[in-house]
C-alpha positions, 0 to 999 in steps of 0.5 A, a space after each residue: 356110350 357117349 354123355 348127350 344119349 344119356 341125357 334126355 330130351 334137348 332142350 338146351 334153353 327157356 320155352 312155351 310149347 303149346 300142348 297139341 294131343 292134351 289127354 283125353 279120357 279113355 273109353 272103356 273096355 272088356 274087362 274093365 272093373 269099375 266102380 260105380 257109387 250111386 247118390 241121391 235125397 233118398 241114401 234109402 233109396 240108394 242104397 241098391 245100387 251100391 251093392 255088388 250086382 246079384 245073380 251072380 258070383 262075385 270074386 274077392 277082386 269084383 265085390 267092389 266092381 263092376 267087371 265089364 264082359 265081353 259082351 261090352 256091358 255091365 250089370 246094373 241093379 235094376 235097370 239091367 243091361 248098360 253097354 259101358 266098353 267105348 263109351 268114357 267113363 262120362 259118357 256112361 255116367 250119363 247114361 246111367 243117370 239119364 235110365 235112373 231118371 227116367 224109368 223114374 227110380 231117384 231124383 237128382 241121382 249123382 254118379 260118379 265111376 271110377 276104373 278099379 285096374 288102371 294099369 300100365 307095365 313097365 319092361 326092359 331097361 328101367 331100374 324096377 320093370 313093374 306093372 303100375 297101379 294108376 289111382 289118379 286115372 291119368 298117368 304119362 310115359 315120363 310119370 311111368 318110366 319115374 314110378 320103375 325107378 329111372 331108366 339105366 345107364 344101358 337104356 336106349 332113349 331113343 328107341 323106348 316102345 310102347 305098346 297098346 290095344 284098342 278097338 282090337 289093332 295091337 298098336 306098337 309105337 316108336 317113341 324118342 326121349 332124347 327129342 322134345 318132340 315127345 311132349 306134345 306126341 298123343 302117345 305122351 299120355 298113357 291108356 289103362 294096359 300100356 305096356 312100355 319096353 325100354 330097349 337096351 343099346 348096342 353097349 349092352 348088346 354087344 357086352 351080353 353078346 361078348 359073353 355067350 361066345 365066351 362062356 363055354 370057354 369059361 366055364 369048360 376050364 372051370 371044370 377043367 381047374 376043378 378036375 386038376 385040385 381034386 386029382 392032384 392035390 
């Protein structure tokens, strides 16, 4: 493989580029696990909203979180069902605060929300294929590859496949790490449950095909050699 193919991007001198597609806050999806905390001037009145949701089966994983159901809602104490999927965390935060105030449950509530199961998966020609848990709730394609130990020498840097499920659609996007255009791509920042698959280059595929072709011959020769050894020793 040529040395140029093993180098990221195509930047040969100092430059400044405009970020045309800054990272946007992802919307909440069904099966997201949300940690929601509520505080106010009355800690005693706020306490109930920071406990596991009553009257449902709580698993150890859900103990500190609200699971977004397939109906797009969470079951919030006292208030009941609140639509979560399709909203950003900020939108849901404002909605919960509004409901607490309108129902005269809390005065000046402060609501914070974190996604407890924000993760992306990196597969293929990387040093350590893995599921990356994202505590900061923001990760770029390059950071995800870095967590996986970087690409191997057999990686096809012009064909990194991003798989994303969004709005009941499965999106396949091919990314080229040999081009600096990746920095302006709307897919540069990953979203929860994205899958990054780094495809092998032609050298890896050719070597694998050659091995498969010769494997039966090699195994037959080894078997004959073993039989000969034990019969004539």
